[in-house]
N, C-alpha and C positions, 0 to 999 in steps of 0.2 A: 546416605547423605541426608541431612536435615532438609525438609521441604523448602524452607525459606532460603537456605543457602543455595539449593539447586535452582530455585526460581530466579534468584539474583544472578547466578552464574549463567544460566541459559539465556536470560534476557540480555545480559552484558555481552555474551558471545554473539548473539544475533545482531545486536546494535553494532558491534565491532565489524562483523561481516558486512552489514549494510553500509556503513561508512566506507569501508574498503572498496566495495563494489561501486558505490556512487562515485568515489574518487577515480577509480580505474576506468570506469566506463563513461564518464562525463564527456570526453571528446567523441564518443561514438554516437551520441544523440539520444533523443527521447525514447526511441523504440528499444534500444539495448538497455539503457539505464533504467527506464521504467519497468521493463520486463524483469530485470535483476531485482529491483526493489520489491516488486510484487511477489517474486519467488520467495524472497526472504520473509516478507510479511506473512505469506501463506504457510511457509514451513514453520515459522514461529508459532502461529495459531494452531497448526495441526500437531506439532510435536511438543512444544513447551506449554501450550494451553492459552486460554482466553486472556488471562491477566497479562502474560508476556506479550501476546499478540497486540493487545490494546496499547500497552506501553510503547512497543516498537512503532506502532502505527502513529502514535501521537508525537514521538520524538523524531521520527524519520523526516518529516517536512521541515522541522527546525534545522536539522543537520543539512538537508538539501539547500536550504536558504543560505546557511553559513558557508557552504561549499560553492555557492553561486549557481546551483542547479535549478532551484525554484526561481521562477522569473520575477516575482515580486513578493514582498512581505504580505501584501493583501491576500495572496493565494494560500498562505500557510494554514489558516484555520479551515479553509475549504478542503485542502489536502488531508488535514487531520481527520475531518469528518468522513471523507471518502475512504481513507485507509481504515478507519475504525469500522465502518459499515462492512468493508471487505473482510476483515479478520473476524468480526463477530459472526457474520453469516457462514463463513467457512468453518469456524470453530463449532458452531451450533448445528450446522446441517450436514457436514461431511462425516463419512464413516472413517474415522482415523486409522482403522486397521487397514484400510485400502481394499477390503474384500467386497464391499457392496459397490460395484462399479456404477450402477444407475444413480445411487445416492451421491456418489462422488461427482458425477457429471452434472447433476441438478444443482448441487452446492456450488460447484465451480462456475457454472454459467450464471446462476442467480447472484452470486457474490460479485462477479465481474460486471454484470449489467447494473446492479444497484450502485456500485462504486462509480461507474460511468455516469449514471443519472444524477447522483448527488453532486459530483464535480461539475458536470455540465450545467445543471440548474444554478448552483451557487455562483460559479465563475462566469459562464457565458450569459446567462439570463439575468442574474441579479447584479453582480458587480459590473459587468460590461453592458448591461441593459438598463434595468430600473435605476441603479445607482450611478451610472456612468457620468451623468451630467454633474452631480454633486461631487463625485470623486475627482473629476477633471478640474472643477472650479477650486477645489481645495488643494490641488496639486499632488494629490495622493496617487493619481493615475495619470500617466502620460498618454497623449493621443495615439502613438504607435501601438501601445499595448491593447487598445480596443480591437485591433485586428489580430494580434498575436495570441492573446489569452483565449478567446473563443476557439481558435484553431487548435491550440495546445491542449485545451481541456474538452475536446470533443472526441471523435472516433479514436485518436491514438490512446486515450485512456482505456477504452474498451479493449483494444488490441493488446496493450501491455498487461492488462489485468488477466486476460485470457491466456496469454503466453506464460506469464508468471505462475498463474494457478495450475496450468497443465504441468509445468515442470515440477512444481511443489507436490502435486498429487503423485508424481512418480517417485520423488525423493523421500517424502515424509514417511511412508511405511518402512522404507529401508533404514532410515535413521531411528525410528521407533524400535525396530527389531535389533539394531546395533546397540541401542541403549538398554535392551532387554527389559523393557517395561511397557506399560500401557501409556499411550499418548496422553499428554496433558496431566499426567499423574502427579 
C-alpha cells in the first residue's frame, strides 16, 4: 500500500476510534474517557508514527469540545499542546517493538509527566492564575470555572496519561505484529 494512503487510512481509523470512545465513555467521567483518549493517542504514535500521532493529538481536543467533553474552548489549545508533547515523547523515546521494557517504562512515565505539567501550567497557572482576572472581565471565563479547571487539569491528567500509556504499551506491539511491519513505517 502507498505510504501516503496508509498514513491517511491509519490516521482516519484512529480518529474514528477516538471519536467513538469519547462519545461512548463521556457519561463515565474524566478517568475513563481520558484514559481511552490517551490510549488512542499513544497507540497512534507507537503504531502509525509521529505524524499520525501529532495529527490525532491536535484534532482530539477539537472533537472533545464539539462533543461537549472539553469544558471550555479556552482549554482546547492547552489540550492540543499536552497531547502533542505526549505523542512526541512516546514516539521518540519508546521502543516500538516492545522488547526494551526499561525504555518503554521511561518513555511512558516521561510522556505522562510532561503532558501533566504542560496542561497544569497552561490551564491552572496561566489561564486560571495569571490571566484569570482579564478572562473574567472579558466574559471568556466564568467564575465557577476558576475552581473546576485547575482540578480537572491537575492530577487526573497524570493518572489518565499513565493508564492510557500503559494500555497502549501492551497493545501497540501486538498491533505492529498483526500489521506485519515495523511500527511507524
